[in-house]
C-alpha positions in Angstrom: 100.8 147.8 47.8 100.9 150.2 44.9 97.5 151.5 45.8 98.6 152.2 49.4 101.8 153.9 48.2 99.8 156.1 45.9 97.3 157.1 48.6 100.2 158.1 50.9 101.8 160.1 48.1 98.5 161.8 47.3 97.8 162.8 51.0 101.5 163.6 51.9 101.0 167.2 51.0 98.0 167.5 53.3 99.8 165.7 56.1 102.7 168.0 55.9 100.5 171.1 55.9 98.6 169.8 58.9 101.9 169.1 60.8 103.1 172.6 60.0 99.8 174.2 61.2 100.0 172.2 64.5 103.7 173.1 64.9 102.9 176.8 64.4 100.0 176.6 66.9 102.3 175.0 69.5 105.0 177.7 68.8 102.5 180.5 69.4 101.2 178.8 72.5 104.8 178.4 73.7 105.6 182.1 73.1 102.4 183.1 75.0 103.3 180.9 78.0 106.9 182.2 78.0 105.6 185.9 78.1 103.3 185.0 81.0 106.1 183.3 83.0 108.3 186.3 82.3 105.6 188.7 83.6 105.1 186.6 86.7 108.9 186.5 87.4 109.0 190.3 87.1 106.2 190.7 89.6 107.8 188.2 91.9 111.1 190.1 91.8 109.3 193.3 92.7 107.5 191.6 95.6 110.7 190.0 97.0 113.2 192.7 96.2 115.2 193.5 99.3 113.3 190.9 101.3 113.8 187.3 102.0 111.2 184.8 103.1 111.8 185.4 106.8 111.3 189.2 106.4 108.1 188.7 104.5 106.8 186.3 107.2 107.7 188.8 109.9 106.0 191.6 108.0 102.8 189.6 107.5 102.8 188.6 111.2 103.3 192.2 112.3 100.3 193.2 110.1 98.2 190.5 111.5 99.1 191.6 115.1 98.3 195.3 114.1 94.9 194.1 112.7 94.1 192.4 116.0 95.0 195.5 117.9 92.9 197.7 115.6 90.0 195.3 116.0 90.3 195.4 119.8 90.4 199.2 119.6 87.3 199.4 117.4 85.4 197.1 119.8 86.5 199.4 122.7 85.3 202.5 120.8 82.0 200.8 120.0 81.5 200.1 123.7 82.3 203.7 124.6 80.0 204.9 121.9 77.1 202.8 123.3 77.9 204.2 126.8 77.8 207.8 125.5 74.6 207.1 123.7 73.0 205.8 126.9 74.2 208.8 128.9 73.0 211.2 126.2 69.5 209.8 126.4 69.5 210.5 130.2 70.9 214.1 129.9 68.9 217.2 129.3 68.1 217.5 125.6 65.1 219.7 125.4 64.3 222.9 127.2 61.0 224.8 127.0 60.2 228.1 128.7 56.9 229.9 129.2 56.6 233.2 130.9 53.2 234.2 132.2 51.2 236.4 134.6 49.2 234.2 137.0 47.3 237.2 138.5 45.5 239.7 136.4 45.9 242.6 138.9 49.8 242.4 139.0 51.9 243.8 136.3 54.3 241.9 134.0 55.1 238.3 133.1 57.3 237.6 136.1 56.2 234.0 136.6 57.6 231.2 134.4 57.6 227.4 133.8 60.7 225.6 132.6 60.6 222.1 131.2 64.0 220.2 131.3 63.5 216.9 129.4 65.8 214.1 128.2 65.6 212.2 125.0 62.6 210.2 126.2 60.7 213.4 127.3 61.2 212.6 130.9 62.7 215.0 133.4 61.3 217.9 135.5 59.2 221.0 135.2 60.1 223.9 137.4 57.6 226.7 137.9 58.1 230.0 139.7 55.1 232.1 140.8 55.9 235.8 141.4 53.6 237.7 143.8 53.9 241.0 145.8 54.7 239.0 148.9 57.5 236.9 147.3 58.4 234.2 144.9 57.4 230.5 145.1 59.1 227.8 143.2 57.7 224.3 142.4 59.1 221.3 140.7 57.2 218.4 139.2 58.5 215.1 137.8 57.6 214.3 134.2 57.8 210.9 132.4 57.4 210.6 128.7 55.8 214.1 128.6 53.1 213.4 131.2 52.7 214.3 134.9 53.9 211.6 137.3 52.5 212.5 140.7 51.2 216.1 140.5 48.8 217.6 138.0 50.4 220.0 135.5 49.1 223.6 134.9 48.4 224.8 131.4 51.7 226.8 131.5 53.7 223.7 132.5 52.0 221.7 129.7 52.9 224.4 127.3 56.6 224.4 128.5 56.7 220.6 127.9 55.1 221.1 124.5 57.7 223.7 123.6 60.6 221.5 124.9 59.3 218.6 122.8 59.1 220.8 119.7 62.7 221.7 120.3 62.2 225.4 120.9 63.1 227.1 124.1 61.4 230.4 123.2 60.6 232.4 126.3 57.5 234.1 125.0 54.1 234.6 126.7 51.8 231.6 126.8 49.7 231.1 123.7 
């Protein structure tokens, strides 16, 4: 028994030091946890200040309702945007004008061709031929920049080319 007692007495100092280290570690851990709980309580008090559970639930439900309304409004606006985009493709986007003199013996470039095209280069070409006896106006349908039913003159082709290039310059034909 003496040997057991002597071993305990020899290691008693190490045991005490180990117990003190463990106690200090637990104390530091306890302080850390206490500070975290304190911080969480402060945040909770800020969150719930002036409100009770029913008020918060009501606020959250109102926000959810507003989000649904906003989502519905966005969907409506998206549909309207698609309609406008579709209409815009069908409206006149491009205009090209060519003035010319169809007859060498008459003076001035009084005749003209105007191309009125949509976003897909479809539309109409209107040509006016000016003579001494009067003025004649012709229109020809155009689909994707090409003649549909009637052949196009060089001036009408130039008007389509200018419209497609985005210029409505009203100069003489090239």
